[in-house]
N, C-alpha and C positions, 0 to 999 in steps of 0.2 A: 369490672371496668378498669380497676386499678392496675390489672395485669396487662392491659393495653400499652402501658408505659414500657414494660419490660419487652413487649413485642417490638416496640419501636427501636429499643436499644439493640436487640438481637438481630432483627431482619433489616432495618434501615441504616444501623450502625456497624455492629461487628461483621455482618455478612458482607458488607460493601468495602471493607478495608483489607489491605494485605496482611499476610502473616506477620511481617515485620512490624507494621503498625499495631497489630493485635498484641503481639508479644511486648511492645513499648507500653500499651495501655495496662498490660498485666504488671509490668514492672512498677509503674507509677501508682497502682491501685495496691501494691503489695502491703503497704502500712495499714490503709483503711480496712482491707479485707482480711488482714492477718494471714497473707499467703507465705508460706515457706518456699525455699528454692524448689523443692520437689513439687509442690503444688503448682508453682508457676510453669513448671515443665510439663506437668500432666493435665492441668485443667484447660478444656476447650472452651469455645465461645458460649456453648450452652451453660456450662457450669459457672462461668464467670458472670453471665446474666443472672443466674440464679442468686448468686451470692450479692450481686449489686442491688437486686430487688429487695433483699432483706435489709441491706445495710443503708440504702438510700431509697425508702418507700416513695410510691406515687411519682410526681413529676420530677422529683429530686433526682431520680435515677437517670433520666434523660438529661437533666441539667449538669450532672457530673460528667457524663460522656461528652457533652458540648464543650465543657470547661477543659477537658483533656485534649481535644481535637482541634480547638479553634486556633490553636498557636502553629499548627501544621499547614503551611500555605496550600499544599496540594489537596487537602481534604476540605476545602472551603465549601464545595458543592454538598458534601455530605453533611457537614454542620447546618447548612441552611435547610437541607431536607429534614433533619432531626427537629430543628425549631418549628418547621411548618407542620410536621406530623404531630408534635407535642401540642401546638395550638388547637388543632383539629380535635384531639382527644379530650383536651381541656374544656373545649366548648360543649363537647357531647356530654361530658360528665355533669357540667353545670346544667344543661338543659334536662337531663335525666333526673337531676337532684331536685328539681323544683316540685315534683310530684310527691305530696305528703304520704308518708307510710304510717298507718295507724294500727294496722293488724300485726300479729306477732311475726317477726321476720323469718323464723324458721319454717312456719306454715305456708307464708306467701311465696317464698323464694324456693320453689322446687328446682329439681335438676334440669328440667326443660327450659325454665325461664330464670336464671340466676339473677338476683337483684345486685345492683352495683354496691360494693362494699366500700364506702368512704371512710375516712379517718374519724369523722364525727360518729358514724354508725358504729364503728369499732369501741369508741369511748363509751357510747350509751350502753352497748352490751356489757362492757366491763361494770358499769354501775348497776345494771340489773342484776348481774351475777353476784356482785358483792351484797346487794340487798337481800337476795334469796339466801345467801350463805349466812348472813347475820340472823335471818329469821330462822333457819334451821338450827343455828347454834343454840338458840334459846330452848328449843324443845329437845334435841338430841345431841347434847354437848360433846359426850364422849365419842360417839361415832362419826359425827362430823369433823371433829378434831383429827381423828385418825385419817378420814377421807381427804382433808384439806392438806394434810401433810404429804399424802401420796401425790396429790395433784400439783402441790408445790414442787415436789422433786421432779415430776415429769416436765413441768414447765420450765424449770431451770435448766434443762438439758437442751442443746442445740438440736434442730431437726436432723435426721439422718439424710445422707446423700440421696437415698431412694425417695424420701419424702420430698425433697427439693425438686428432683427430676418429675415427680408426679405433679407438683404444682404447675409445672411448665406444660405438661400434657393436657391437663384438665382446663387450664386457663383460669382457675380460681386463686384468689390471693391467699397466701399463707396466714395461719392464725397469728394473733399478736403474741410476741415472745417477751417473757419477763427478763430483764438483763440479768446475766450471770457471768461468772469468770471461771469457766471449766478449765482443767489443767490442758495446756497445749499439747503435752505428751499424749494424753488419752484421746485428744481430738485427732491428732495426727495418725494414731494408731487405728482408729476407726475409719479414717479417709483413705488411708494408703491402699487397702484391699479394693475399695471401690475404684480408685484412681488407676490401680493395675488392671482391673476389668475393663475400664473405659479405654486405656491405652491399647489393650490387646483387641478390643472391638473395632478401633479405628484403623488398625493395620490392614492394609490391602482391602478396602471396602469397595465392592464391585458397584460401579455406577453404570447401569445400562444405557442411559442417555435417550436419545441422541442430544448432544450439545454442539451448536454452532460456534466456532470461534474463529478469529483472525490470527494467523501467525505474525508475530512481531519480529522474532529472530530465532536463530538455531545455530548450534555449534557444529563442527565437523564431527563425524563418528570417532571414537577413541576406544582403545582397549581397556578392559578392566578385569579383575579376577575376584570371584566370590566363592564361598564354601559350597553354595547351592548349585551354581552354574559353571564353576570352573572359569576358564578363560572365555571371555565374550566381548562383544562391542556394543556400544549404546551412544546416544548423543542426548544434549540437553536442548530445550526450547522454551520459548516464552509466548504464550498465547493470551487472547483477551476476548471477552464477550463485550457487550455494549455497557456493562456496568462494573466489571472487575477483570483483573488479570491473573494468570496462573503460570507458576513454573512447572515444567514437565521433565519427565525422564522417559525417553523413548528406547525401549530395548529391541525394537525390530528396525534394524538400519535399512531394510528394503523401503521404509516409509520416508526415507530423507528427502526425495523429491517432492513430497507432498508438503513438507515443512519449509516452504519457501516464503520469505517476508511478504506480507500483504495478501497472501492467498487465503481464501476462506475455505475451511474444512469442516467436516462433521465427525464428531467422535462418538463412538458406541462401544459399549463393553469395556470401558477403561476403568482404572482403579484410582482411588484416592487414598493416600497414605501421608498423614501429618500435614494436611493442607496442599501437598503436591499431587499432580496428576501423573499416572503411569500408564504407559501404553506397551503392550507386549504382543506376542505372536497371536493371541487369542482375540485382541482388540480389532476393532474395525475403524478405519480412517480413510474417509472419502472426500473427494473435492466436491464443493458445493456447485450447483448449476449456475448459470448466468443469471437467472431470475432470483436467486437466493443471495442476498447482500447483507451485510451488517455494517453499521458505522460505529467505529470505536472512538469515543471522545478523546480530544488531545490530552485532557487531564488524566485519563487512564493510561495512555501511552507514556506521559511524562512520569507517572508514578511507577511504571514497569521499568523505565530507564534509570530511575533514581539509584543512587548509592548511599547507604546509611551512613551517617556521621560516626567517626570512631568514639566520640564521647557518648553517644547513644548505644553503641554496641557494648560498651564497658558496663552499661547498666542492665543489659539483657540477662536472661536466665541462661545458665549452662545448658547446652543441648540445642540452642537456636540455630537454625540454618541461616546462612549468610550468602547473599549473591551481591556483586558490585564490582566497580572498577576503582582500584586503589594505587596510589603513587608508591613506588618502591624507594624507601629512603636509605635502606642499608641491607646487605646480603652477608650472612656469616655461615660459612660452610664447616659443618662438624663432621665427625667420622659417620654417625648413623643419620643425622638429619641436617636440614638447613633452616636457618632462622631468617625469614624475610621480614624485615621490619617495614611496616607500611605506616603512611603519615598523611594526615590532612590538616586543615587549620583548626581543628579541635583537639587533636592529640596523636598519640602513636599507639600501635599495637603490633604484636608479632604473629606471623604465620609459621606454624610448624610444618615444614615440608619433608616427607619421607617417601620411601618406595619410589614411584616413577616421578615424584615432585622434589626428589633430592637433588640439588644442585643443578637446577635447569639454567639454560642460557638466558641470562638477564643481567641487567646492571642498574646502578643507581640512576634514577630519573625516568626509567621505564614505567610503564602502566601494567598492572597484574589484574586481569578480569577473572574473578573467582566464581565458580558455579558449585553450589551445594557443599560449601565449606561449613564447619560446625564450631560453635564456641564451646570450649571446655575449660575448666578450672585446672591449671597446672602450676605447681609452686605457689598456690594461693592467688595466681594471677589469671584472669580471662585471656585465653589465646585462641586463635583460629587454627583448627586442625583439619587434616584432610581424611576422608573416608573412602570407602570402596568406590562410590559414584561421584567423587569430586573431581572437578576439571579446572584447569588453569590455563589461561592464554596470555601471552606476553605481547604487548603492543609497544614497539620500540618508540623511544622519545623523539628521535629525529623525524619520524614520519607523521607524528601527530602534533608537533610543536605549534604549527599555525592553525590547525583545525580545533584543537581542544580548547574549549571555552572555559570550563571549569571542572572541578574534581568530581562533580555528579554527572558529567558526561551527557548532560540532558539535551544539549544543543547539536549534537554530532550524529551524523548518520552511522549506524553501527555497521552497515555493509561496506562502508568505504575503507574499512580497515581490515577486512578479511585476509587480503592479499599480503599484509605485513605481519601476521601473527606467526609466531614461531612453533612449527609442528614438534611433537615429541613422539 
C-alpha cells in the first residue's frame, strides 16, 4: 500500500507535467537525491520516482512533490489532484490498518494477497529480527558473527538500478535500508551503464497508438541536413490531449495541412524520443470525424504557450531542450557564429547561432521564437545552442508592439503573427 504514494507521484504528478517542469523538478531535487549533472540528463520520470520513494517514504513522497509544484501557478490543478489522491490513499491505509495481525507476516501475506507494509510493521520486523539474532548469538557465536558481518555489508550497499525498477513493477515496498555513505565515484560507475541502457532504450520508441490530439500550432516546413537522411524538410508542431501537451517533429511535410490549429487528429505508429513525439513516412495521421471531439483545458493551452524564465533555464541540466519566445537584447556577429543575447525580467542568456542561424535578419527589440534548441555548457556557462532540427522564427517588434502583453506570449494568438515572420 505504501507504494500507492509513488504511484500518485508518477501517474498523477510526473506524467501530467511538461518536460520543462520535470527538468525543473530534477534540478530542485538534485541535492536531496544526490543527482549528478549526468544523472539529471539521463534519469527519466520512473527513475526519479524510484529515488523519491526511497528518500521520502510514504506520504512524504507526495508532500515533497506538492511542495515543489505549488509555487507554479499553471500547475495548481495538478497540485490539487495530488492532494486529493494522497488523502484517498491515506484513508485507505488507515482503514486497512485497523484489522489486527497476529499471525506470522510472511506466512499470511502471500504473493496473491500482499499485506500493507506500514512503517510500524517495518519497525516490528526489525525488533523481531534483532531478538532472533541475539538468541542465535548465544548458541553459535562464531557462525552468527560471520553471517551478521556479511548481512551488514549487503545492507550497507544501495540497491542496484535493476532492484529499483523491480520495486516499481511488482508494486512492493523496498526493504528498509541501513544508512551508509558509499563512495560517490563507485555509485556513479554502477549507475552510468544502466543510464546508458535506459537512454538507448528511450530513443525512437514506437508508439502504435492511436492517440487523439488537438493541434495547437505548427511552423512552416524548413530544410535541414542530417548524416542519416542528407538534405530533407520537416516542421515542428505542438499538440495536446485533454490532460497534457506535446512538442512534435514531423518529418513528412505532406502532412502539413493536417496540422492546422484547432484541428483534431489521430496519431498512430508514431515515435517518442526524449519526451518529444516524432512522425515520419511510416506513421499514420488522420483527421478525426465530426463525432470525435476533445476539449483541451485552458490551463493546458496556457502551459503549452508559456516561455521558461531565463533564471530557471540557468538552473537546468545541460542537454535540456528549450522552446519559447524571447526578447532579443543584443546581436553580435562573429566570423563563424552569431551571439544572440536574449533577456527577460529575470536575466540574460546567449544563443549560439551557426549554420543557417548565423547572422539572420533581426535587430534589437525583435522577438525570437525558438524550437528545439538545447542547453549546453560552453566556457563554464550555460548557453542555448542550435542542432540539426532546431528552428528559429523572427517576429518584428513593430508588428507586435500593441498586441504583445508580456514576455510569456500567453495572451496572444500565435496565428496572428505568421505573416510577419521572416523566412530563411
